[in-house]
C-alpha positions in Angstrom: 0.0 0.0 0.0 1.2 3.5 -0.8 0.6 6.3 1.6 1.3 9.9 0.8 1.7 12.3 3.8 0.0 15.7 3.5 -1.2 18.2 6.1 -4.1 16.8 8.2 -6.4 19.6 7.0 -6.3 18.4 3.4 -9.2 16.3 2.3 -8.2 12.6 2.5 -9.0 10.4 -0.5 -8.7 6.6 -0.8 -7.9 5.1 -4.2 -8.2 1.3 -4.9 -7.1 -0.2 -8.2 -5.2 -3.5 -8.9 -3.4 -1.9 -11.9 -0.3 -0.2 -10.5 0.0 2.2 -13.5 -3.6 3.4 -13.0 -3.1 3.7 -9.3 0.0 5.8 -9.6 -1.6 8.0 -12.2 -4.6 8.7 -10.0 -2.5 9.2 -7.0 -0.1 11.7 -8.7 -2.9 13.7 -10.3 -4.7 14.2 -7.0 -1.5 14.9 -5.0 -0.7 17.7 -7.4 -4.1 19.2 -6.5 -3.3 19.2 -2.8 -5.3 16.3 -1.7 -4.1 13.8 0.9 -4.1 10.4 -0.9 -4.0 6.8 0.3 -3.6 4.4 -2.5 -4.0 0.6 -2.3 -4.0 -2.2 -4.9 -6.0 -4.5 -2.7 -9.7 -4.0 -1.8 -9.5 -6.2 1.3 -6.5 -4.3 2.7 -8.3 -1.0 1.8 -11.3 -2.1 4.0 -9.0 -2.4 7.0 -7.6 1.1 6.3 -11.2 2.4 6.2 -11.7 1.1 9.8 -8.8 3.1 11.0 -9.0 6.4 9.0 -11.8 8.6 7.8 -12.0 9.6 4.2 -13.9 12.3 2.3 -13.9 10.4 -1.0 -13.3 6.7 -2.0 -12.5 5.9 -5.7 -12.3 2.3 -6.9 -12.0 0.4 -10.1 -14.9 -2.0 -11.0 -12.9 -4.9 -12.3 -10.7 -6.2 -9.5 -9.8 -9.7 -8.2 -11.8 -11.2 -5.3 -14.4 -8.4 -5.2 -15.9 -6.0 -7.8 -15.8 -2.3 -7.3 -19.6 -2.2 -6.5 -19.2 -4.9 -3.9 -16.3 -3.0 -2.3 -18.3 0.2 -2.2 -21.2 -1.6 -0.6 -18.9 -2.4 2.3 -17.4 1.1 2.3 -21.0 2.4 2.8 -21.4 0.3 5.9 -18.0 1.4 7.4 -18.0 5.1 6.4 -21.5 6.0 5.1 -20.6 9.7 4.8 -17.7 9.1 2.5 -18.5 10.0 -1.2 -18.1 6.8 -3.3 -17.0 7.0 -6.9 -16.8 4.0 -9.3 -14.2 3.9 -12.1 -15.2 1.5 -14.9 -14.3 0.8 -18.5 -17.7 -0.6 -19.4 -20.8 1.2 -18.1 -23.9 -1.0 -18.5 -27.5 -0.1 -17.8 -27.8 -2.9 -15.2 -24.7 -1.5 -13.4 -26.1 2.0 -13.3 -29.5 0.9 -12.0 -28.1 -1.5 -9.4 -25.6 1.0 -8.1 -28.1 4.0 -7.9 -30.9 1.9 -6.4 -28.7 0.6 -3.6 -27.2 4.0 -3.1 -23.7 2.7 -3.2 -22.2 5.4 -5.4 -22.3 9.1 -6.0 -20.8 9.2 -9.5 -19.3 7.1 -12.3 -16.0 7.8 -14.1 -15.6 6.0 -17.4 -12.2 5.0 -18.6 -10.3 6.6 -20.2 -11.1 9.7 -18.2 -10.3 13.3 -18.9 -8.1 15.0 -16.3 -10.5 18.0 -16.0 -13.6 15.8 -15.6 -11.8 13.6 -13.0 -10.8 16.6 -11.0 -14.2 18.2 -11.3 -15.8 15.0 -10.1 -13.5 14.7 -7.1 -14.1 18.4 -6.3 -17.8 17.9 -6.3 -17.5 14.7 -4.3 -15.5 16.6 -1.6 -18.1 19.3 -1.6 -20.8 16.7 -1.1 -18.9 15.3 1.9 -18.5 18.8 3.3 -22.2 19.3 3.0 -23.0 16.1 4.9 -20.5 16.8 7.7 -21.7 20.5 8.0 -25.2 19.3 8.2 -24.2 16.8 11.0 -22.6 19.6 12.9 -25.6 21.8 12.5 -27.9 19.0 13.6 -25.7 18.4 16.7 -25.8 22.1 17.5 -29.5 22.2 17.1 -30.0 19.3 19.4 -27.8 21.0 22.0 -29.9 24.1 21.8 -33.1 22.0 22.2 -31.7 20.5 25.4 -31.0 24.0 26.7 -34.5 25.0 25.8 -36.0 22.0 27.7 -34.0 23.0 30.8 -35.3 26.5 30.6 -38.9 25.2 30.3 -38.5 23.1 33.4 -37.4 26.1 35.4 -40.1 28.5 34.3 -42.4 27.8 37.2 -39.7 28.9 39.7 -38.5 31.9 37.6 -41.7 33.9 36.8 -39.7 37.1 37.0 -37.5 36.0 34.1 -40.4 35.1 31.7 -39.8 38.1 29.5 -36.0 37.4 29.2 -36.6 33.8 28.4 -39.2 34.6 25.7 -36.6 36.9 24.1 -34.1 34.0 24.2 -36.7 31.7 22.5 -37.3 34.3 19.8 -33.6 34.6 19.1 -33.4 30.8 18.9 -36.2 30.8 16.3 -34.4 33.4 14.3 -31.2 31.3 14.5 -33.1 28.3 13.2 -34.5 30.3 10.2 -31.0 31.6 9.5 -29.6 28.1 9.6 -32.3 27.0 7.1 -31.6 29.9 4.8 -27.9 29.2 4.9 -28.5 25.5 4.2 -30.7 26.3 1.2 -28.2 28.8 -0.2 -25.5 26.2 0.1 -27.6 23.8 -1.9 -28.4 26.3 -4.6 -24.7 27.4 -4.7 -23.7 23.7 -5.1 -26.1 23.3 -8.0 -25.0 26.6 -9.5 -21.4 25.6 -9.4 -22.1 22.1 -10.8 -24.4 23.3 -13.6 -25.2 27.1 -13.6 -28.5 26.8 -15.6 -29.9 24.5 -12.9 -29.1 27.0 -10.2 -30.8 29.8 -12.1 -33.9 27.7 -12.8 -34.1 26.8 -9.0 -34.4 30.5 -8.1 -37.2 31.1 -10.7 -39.0 28.0 -9.5 -38.7 29.0 -5.8 -40.2 32.4 -6.6 -43.2 30.8 -8.3 -43.6 28.3 -5.4 -43.7 31.2 -2.9 -46.4 33.0 -4.9 -48.4 29.7 -5.2 -48.0 28.9 -1.5 -49.3 32.4 -0.6 -52.3 32.1 -2.9 -53.8 28.7 -1.9 -55.0 27.0 1.2 -51.9 25.4 2.6 -50.8 24.9 6.2 -47.7 26.8 7.3 -45.7 23.5 7.2 -46.9 22.8 3.7 -46.1 26.3 2.5 -42.5 25.9 3.9 -42.2 22.5 2.3 -43.3 23.8 -1.1 -40.9 26.8 -0.9 -37.9 24.6 0.1 -38.7 22.1 -2.6 -38.7 24.9 -5.1 -35.1 25.7 -4.3 -33.7 22.1 -4.3 -36.0 20.1 -6.5 -33.1 19.4 -8.9 -30.4 18.7 -6.3 -30.3 15.1 -7.5 -28.8 16.3 -10.8 -25.4 16.5 -9.1 -25.4 12.7 -9.6 -25.7 13.1 -13.4 -22.8 14.1 -15.7 -22.9 17.7 -16.9 -22.7 16.8 -20.5 -25.7 14.4 -20.1 -27.7 17.2 -18.5 -26.9 19.5 -21.4 -28.0 16.9 -23.9 -31.2 16.3 -21.9 -32.0 20.0 -22.0 -30.9 20.6 -25.7 -31.8 17.4 -27.5 -33.7 14.9 -25.2 -34.6 12.8 -28.3 -31.0 11.8 -28.7 -30.6 10.1 -25.3 -30.0 6.4 -25.1 -32.0 4.1 -22.8 -29.2 4.0 -20.3 -28.9 7.8 -20.3 -32.7 8.1 -19.7 -32.4 5.6 -16.9 -29.8 7.9 -15.2 -32.0 11.0 -15.8 -35.0 9.2 -14.3 -33.1 8.5 -11.1 -32.4 12.1 -10.3 -35.7 12.8 -8.4 -34.9 9.7 -6.3 -31.4 10.9 -5.5 -32.9 14.4 -4.8 -35.3 12.8 -2.2 -32.3 11.2 -0.5 -30.2 14.4 -0.5 -33.2 16.5 0.8 -32.6 14.8 4.2 -29.4 16.8 4.5 -31.2 20.2 4.1 -34.0 20.3 6.7 -35.9 18.2 9.1 -39.2 18.5 7.2 -40.0 14.9 6.1 -42.3 16.0 3.2 -39.6 17.8 1.2 -38.1 14.5 -0.1 -41.4 13.0 -1.4 -42.4 16.4 -2.9 -39.1 16.5 -4.9 -39.4 12.8 -5.9 -42.8 13.5 -7.6 -42.1 16.7 -9.5 -41.6 14.8 -12.8 -44.8 12.7 -12.4 -47.6 13.6 -14.9 -51.3 13.8 -14.1 -52.0 11.2 -16.8 -49.5 8.7 -15.3 -46.8 8.9 -18.0 -44.2 10.6 -15.8 -41.3 9.3 -13.7 -39.8 7.8 -11.6 -42.9 6.0 -10.2 -45.5 6.6 -13.0 -48.1 7.9 -10.4 -51.4 9.2 -11.8 -53.9 11.9 -10.7 -54.3 12.3 -7.0 -51.9 9.5 -6.2 -49.2 12.2 -6.9 -48.6 14.2 -3.7 -50.4 17.5 -3.8 -47.3 19.5 -3.2 -45.6 17.7 -6.1 -48.4 18.6 -8.4 -47.9 22.3 -7.5 -44.2 22.0 -7.8 -44.5 20.4 -11.2 -46.3 23.4 -12.6 -43.8 25.8 -11.2 -40.8 23.8 -12.6 -42.3 23.6 -16.1 -42.9 27.3 -16.2 -39.5 28.3 -14.8 -37.6 25.9 -17.1 -39.5 27.1 -20.2 -38.0 30.6 -20.0 -41.1 31.9 -21.7 -42.7 35.3 -21.2 -45.4 35.2 -18.4 -48.4 35.1 -20.8 -46.8 32.4 -23.0 -45.9 30.4 -19.9 -49.5 30.5 -18.6 -50.8 29.4 -22.0 -48.3 26.5 -22.1 -49.3 25.4 -18.6 -53.0 25.7 -19.4 -52.6 23.5 -22.5 -51.2 20.7 -20.2 -54.1 20.8 -17.8 -55.5 17.3 -17.2 -52.6 15.6 -19.0 -49.2 16.8 -17.8 -50.6 18.9 -14.8 -53.4 18.7 -12.2 -56.2 21.1 -13.3 -56.4 22.6 -9.8 -52.7 23.2 -9.7 -52.9 24.9 -13.1 -55.8 27.2 -11.8 -53.7 28.2 -8.8 -50.6 28.9 -11.0 -52.5 31.0 -13.5 -54.0 33.1 -10.6 -50.8 33.6 -8.6 -47.9 33.6 -11.2 -48.3 37.3 -12.0 -47.6 38.1 -8.4 -44.3 36.1 -8.3 -41.1 38.2 -8.0 -39.2 36.5 -10.8 -35.6 37.2 -11.6 -34.9 39.7 -14.4 -35.4 39.0 -18.0 -32.5 37.7 -20.2 -31.3 38.5 -23.6 -28.8 36.9 -26.0 -25.7 38.8 -27.0 -22.7 38.1 -29.3 -19.3 37.7 -27.7 -18.2 40.9 -29.4 -21.1 42.9 -27.8 -20.2 42.1 -24.2 -19.7 45.2 -22.1 -18.4 45.9 -18.6 -21.3 46.0 -16.1 -23.3 43.3 -17.8 -24.4 40.4 -15.6 -24.3 36.8 -17.0 -27.6 35.0 -16.8 -26.0 31.7 -17.7 -22.5 30.4 -17.1 -19.9 30.2 -19.9 -18.3 26.8 -20.5 -15.5 25.5 -22.7 -16.2 22.7 -25.2 -15.2 20.0 -22.7 -17.6 21.4 -20.1 -15.2 23.3 -17.9 -16.8 26.4 -16.3 -15.1 29.6 -17.5 -17.3 32.2 -15.8 -20.3 31.4 -13.6 -23.8 32.8 -14.0 -24.5 35.9 -11.9 -21.0 37.2 -12.5 -20.8 41.0 -13.3 -18.5 41.4 -16.2 -15.4 43.7 -16.1 -13.0 44.7 -18.8 -10.6 42.1 -17.5 -13.1 39.3 -17.7 -14.1 40.3 -21.3 -10.5 40.5 -22.5 -9.8 37.0 -21.1 -12.9 35.6 -22.9 -11.9 37.2 -26.2 -8.3 35.8 -25.9 -9.7 32.4 -25.0 -12.1 32.5 -27.9 -9.3 33.2 -30.4 -7.7 29.8 -29.5 -10.8 27.8 -28.5 -13.9 29.3 -30.1 -16.9 29.6 -27.7 -19.9 28.2 -29.5 -22.6 28.6 -26.8 -25.1 31.4 -26.7 -24.3 34.1 -24.3 -27.1 35.3 -22.1 -27.2 38.4 -19.9 -29.8 40.0 -17.7 -31.6 42.9 -19.3 
């Protein structure tokens, strides 16, 4: 086994591959990026290391002697459930994809031969996922501690009547703290989606605005309103488990996707349901996210639910998502949603949408501009990517003369083919 010593603060990564040349290549690549790497050619020995050290990310090859990569990752999940698990494979079959995702054993696939930029981006996202999980655990522990303090205060209220006003103020501060924690958690999720795929992050903000307007305009309990609003922010969080290039093809040319690619797309609401547990304690957020691609006529996914079998909040969310992702003008979006009433959407959800959508505080309109027409002060409405999917400038970035010069220089060597969108 090869162990590379790095500062303890660096994210630890475990690599397992029985081919020495692949093991060394992966190790050296990640060491150069500043990660602390433990590399092992034997899965059984690697399991013993997992019992002694904690890791942020575990990468393993699929084809190994004695155990396969999936079998190894299943055991990793038992030993260190918070470690982000990545499978490296030369052959990616539909059965492997479905089996791995259904069992929850992996976070992402890397197909041999890999591109260095994609490998590093995947590892970076995997580390961010681990950070999200650990931060949530710390937040939950802090919340539990605060709850215990609150219980102690409640038990002493009878003997401390004179301090009632002070204690009420403390409780109000606690509630504000909880709201702040929730907002920070949601912002972290949106920022994660925005970093991974900027368009998804922008759509989440538009969807959340529509959900807030719909929640205010229909008969929902406070818990249901909060659940719908939270779901509007993170409904597509499961897409972090889907390769960026596949998401782009799904948005641009869905008819060209293979059966295996559709199977992966159809799993993202399920992964979103699982990830929702890391955001907030509301149990209804996960099922609401899971059902946002179901259709009223039963032809949606992942469960092909029909009519009122689809959770009510999912039916509301589905309308908001369809409108936000259409990028149509308000009147055109309402017409499009109305045409789907009774087939794609619940008629009552459509009625609520049509009534409340004009009241939604939607983000600013967007327009397309040529690269040569970019000017300092413009704000990007969509991130700019290289041909291989590397993010050059994220959405929401206000352009400066320096940014524009760098883009023009980059374009001379590697032409930028995508449309450039800015806020009006």
